[in-house]
C-alpha positions, -999 to +999 in steps of 0.1 A: -171-181-108-174-192-072-172-172-040-161-190-009-189-198+016-169-179+042-170-150+019-207-152+015-211-158+053-194-125+060-210-107+031-244-120+043-237-107+076-229-072+064-260-070+042-283-085+072-269-055+092-275-030+063-309-037+043-303-028+006-323-041-024-302-059-048-308-034-074-298-005-053-261-005-053-239+023-039-218+034-067-183+043-055-151+051-073-117+040-058-086+056-070-052+041-070-019+056-070-003+037-096-009+015-127-029-017-121-008-041-105-009-071-081-004-044-052-040-034-059-051-070-064-074-071-034-097-045-048-099-060-083-107-095-067-136-080-047-151-069-080-142-099-096-155-124-072-187-103-066-177-093-027-182-055-035-218-064-047-226-088-019-217-057+004-242-033-019-215-017-036-208-012-075-172-003-074-151+016-102-113+014-099-096+043-112-061+037-119-033+061-111+002+065-125+028+090-126+020+123-109-012+106-103-040+130-090-059+105-069-057+122-036-066+155-053-096+138-068-107+126-035-103+163-019-124+175-047-152+150-045-147+133-074-141+100-061-153+085-026-117+065-019-082+068-023-052+043-019-028+065-001-003+064+026+004+084+060+004+117+039-030+124+057-009+138+087+006+165+065-027+170+053-041+179+084-015+209+085-028+219+051-064+217+061-073+188+035-103+168+046-087+132+038-086+107+064-073+073+065-095+045+074-075+012+068-040+003+063-038-028+037-002-029+040+014-033+075+048-031+060+058-003+036+072-022+006+102+004-002+133-014-005+172-008-014+187-028-040+223-039-042+244-062-065+245-098-054+283-097-049+285-061-033+300-060+003+266-049+019+248-069+045+225-043+061+211-010+053+237+005+076+263-010+052+247+008+022+263+041+034+295+026+015+280+027-019+292+046-045+257+065-051+223+062-038+197+061-069+166+073-059+135+093-067+135+129-056+104+128-034+115+097-014+150+107-013+143+144+003+111+139+019+104+103+027+128+076+041+162+090+036+163+117+063+150+087+086+182+068+073+204+096+079+191+101+115+196+062+123+228+054+104+259+073+101+276+079+068+248+090+045+250+123+030+229+142+005+260+142-021+255+103-028+223+112-044+216+104-081+180+106-096+162+076-102+144+077-137+127+044-134+154+029-157+177+003-140+205+008-163+226+032-142+222+007-111+230-025-133+261-008-146+277+003-114+284-028-090+288-005-058+257+016-064+222+013-045+190+018-060+156+025-046+126+000-055+093-015-047+097-051-032+073-065-057+088-049-089+120-034-096+138-067-082+119-087-107+127-067-137+163-062-127+167-102-126+148-104-157+171-082-176+204-093-161+198-130-149+210-121-115+189-113-084+198-083-064+201-081-028+171-067-013+169-044+020+133-038+031+133-006+051+104-018+071+126-047+087+152-020+099+126+002+119+111+022+092+075+019+103+047+037+081+018+018+071+013+017+034-016+014+008-041+031+033-077+034+023-084+073+027-117+088+022-133+123+033-142+135+068-178+141+054-183+106+041-177+093+074-200+118+090-229+115+066-224+077+058-202+056+079-221+026+068-208+029+033-172+035+044-175+002+067-189-017+038-162-006+013-132-014+039-149-049+050-153-059+011-117-046+003-105-067+032-119-097+020-112-091-015-075-091-002-077-121+015-093-138-013-066-124-036-037-136-015-048-171-005-076-180-031-082-181-068-073-146-082-072-154-122-102-133-127-086-105-105-056-109-126-074-107-158-090-074-146-056-060-138-041-070-171-071-052-189-064-019-169-028-024-175-020-043-205+020-041-201+016-063-170+027-099-173+018-130-153+053-133-142+052-100-127+019-109-108+032-140-098+065-126-084+045-096-069+021-120-051+049-144-039+068-117-023+039-099-006+034-131+011+069-142+019+076-105+035+042-105+051+033-072+039-003-074+044-006-100+071+016-093+100+017-075+135-017-066+144-033-076+113-026-116+120-053-119+147-073-085+139-074-088+103-059-070+074-063-032+073-057-030+112-039+000+123-033+015+159-032+048+175+002+037+191+019+032+157+005+063+143+018+082+170+052+065+172+057+072+135+045+108+137+068+115+169+098+099+151+094+120+120+089+152+141+122+145+158+139+142+123+123+172+111+097+157+085+067+169+103+057+197+124+050+194+161+014+197+173-006+180+145-038+166+155-034+130+145-071+123+149-079+143+121-055+121+099-068+085+106-096+067+124-096+031+137-133+028+138-134+006+107-106-018+111-091-044+136-125-064+139-112-097+126-131-092+093-116-122+069-091-137+092-108-174+088-101-171+050-064-179+056-058-214+047 
């Protein structure tokens, strides 16, 4: 397997700045929040093409799943990194030591789905749905309060639990179902032959970062170089997964998740690129993983206004930008 000269150059720069004998790789474990999939592709790519090793790291990926305890493992010191979101804000209130150090997805891939013939052309129109099929967490403590605050007509009475079975949605042409841009639309079309309408909430103003890399405050304090190397290598892994030869990474994904198919992997990659999930906003020029204080503050302020977060939380304990927005990997885009 070949590594691009650009990747080797960047890796060499990192190693030059951090002298490490080839045999002295730092062993770290990265816990994901779901089963292995293309949405984790950059991390698998960095293992498959040797990027982590070039950065002096021996990385083990610990896949998650339903009720994944990944963040608890991070907090308990059993893993060094976790694939999270912006929940570190609430973690500050709870006194947990987790902190976000990179935001791989500039757009949250959460979507709402409607039938192709349904009379809905925007998120606002979805208030006319017969029911909203959503998971409890996302419905009551995620983006639904944001929807109610920004669009008229959404009520709690519209809620119907989502059990990861699309049959109720498929059966009711006026229903709306939550989903992930890269998964549910593919499965629905596979089962029915028709493609649902897709409404990416990020395109309507719902603006959290997604797929963040979390670590602990003590790791940053004691070994910031380890954090920098993991973040940089993961970013390069993501560029190579999105734009390079990702066959070996996909093989590792399927080994960790035997139910994953080539068709699903290809669809997910296509949608991540089409909707600019990882490479948009500040990330275009400053690199995948980039995040800003302004966007964290803006999202927090909006969530405080609609009652999802308490006022007065110290955001400096929820995230740090010291490891990102340095242009790492941007020259890997074709």
